[in-house]
C-alpha positions as CSV (number, residue, x, y, z in Angstrom):
1,P,103.9,93.6,116.7
2,N,106.9,95.6,115.6
3,L,106.3,99.5,115.8
4,I,108.5,101.5,113.8
5,A,108.7,105.3,114.5
6,C,110.9,108.0,113.2
7,P,114.0,109.6,115.0
8,M,112.4,112.7,115.2
9,C,114.6,114.9,113.6
10,G,114.3,118.3,112.4
11,R,111.6,118.0,109.9
12,L,108.9,116.6,112.7
13,E,105.9,118.4,112.4
14,I,103.6,117.0,115.1
15,D,103.6,115.7,118.8
16,M,104.8,112.3,118.2
17,L,105.4,111.0,121.5
18,P,101.8,110.6,122.7
19,M,100.8,109.0,119.3
20,V,103.4,106.5,119.7
21,A,102.3,105.8,123.2
22,E,98.9,105.3,122.1
23,V,100.0,103.2,118.9
24,E,102.1,101.0,121.2
25,K,98.9,100.3,123.9
26,A,96.8,99.4,121.0
27,L,99.5,97.2,119.6
28,K,98.8,94.9,123.0
29,R,95.9,93.6,121.3
30,I,97.4,92.2,118.0
31,K,98.3,88.8,118.0
32,R,99.6,88.5,114.3
33,P,102.7,89.8,113.1
34,I,102.3,93.3,112.0
35,N,104.7,96.1,111.2
36,V,103.0,99.3,112.0
37,S,104.6,102.9,111.3
38,V,104.4,106.1,113.4
39,M,106.2,109.2,111.3
40,G,106.7,112.6,112.0
41,C,106.5,114.3,108.3
42,V,104.7,113.6,105.1
43,V,108.0,114.6,103.2
44,N,109.7,111.5,104.0
45,G,107.5,109.4,106.0
46,P,105.6,107.4,103.8
47,G,108.9,106.6,101.7
48,E,110.3,105.4,105.6
49,G,107.1,103.3,106.5
50,Q,106.3,101.5,103.2
51,H,107.5,98.7,104.4
52,A,104.7,98.6,106.8
53,D,102.0,96.9,107.3
54,I,100.1,100.1,108.2
55,G,101.0,103.3,109.4
56,I,100.5,107.2,109.9
57,A,102.4,110.1,108.6
58,G,101.6,113.6,109.9
59,G,102.5,117.2,109.4
60,R,101.6,121.0,109.8
61,G,98.4,120.0,110.9
62,K,97.2,116.8,109.2
63,G,98.8,113.6,108.2
64,I,97.9,110.3,106.1
65,L,97.1,106.9,106.9
66,F,98.8,104.4,104.5
67,K,98.5,100.4,104.0
68,H,101.7,98.3,102.3
69,G,103.0,101.6,101.2
70,K,99.8,103.0,99.5
71,I,98.1,106.0,101.0
72,V,94.3,105.1,101.9
73,G,93.0,108.5,103.9
74,S,94.3,112.1,104.7
75,F,93.1,113.1,108.2
76,P,93.3,116.5,110.4
77,E,96.2,115.7,113.0
78,K,94.0,115.7,115.6
79,E,92.3,112.4,113.8
80,L,95.1,110.9,112.5
81,V,95.5,108.2,115.4
82,P,92.2,107.3,115.7
83,A,92.1,106.3,112.2
84,L,95.3,104.3,112.7
85,L,93.5,102.9,116.2
86,R,90.4,102.2,114.3
87,E,92.1,100.2,111.6
88,L,94.1,98.2,114.7
89,D,91.1,97.4,116.3
90,A,89.5,95.7,113.1
91,I,92.7,93.8,113.1
92,A,92.6,93.1,116.8
93,A,88.7,91.7,116.4
94,E,89.7,89.6,113.6
95,D,92.6,88.0,115.7
96,A,90.0,87.2,118.5
97,K,87.8,85.6,116.1
98,L,90.1,83.5,114.6
99,A,91.7,82.5,118.2
100,S,87.9,81.6,119.3
C-alpha cells in the first residue's frame, strides 16, 4: 500500500498527524497494491488525491471520502477517519478471503 498525505500547508484545517498515523496502522492489513490519500483541505485535497484508489480530505470540522477521484460521502471531522478505516477494513477482509 502507498499512503499519500498532504504536506500540511497553510490551508490545513484538520489535525493531520493523528489521522495519518491511524491510516498507516490500518494499511498494514492490506495486501494488495493500493494508493490511499489523506489530505488536509477540501479545496485542493480531492484534486491532489484524485489518482488515489481511496482517500479523505478534511477541513473546518468536516470532510469527504472519495474513491477513484469521485466523492462518495461527506462526514463530520470526527467520523472521517472511521469512515475511511471501515473501507480499508473491507478491503483487508477481501484480501484475507482471497488468500485463504
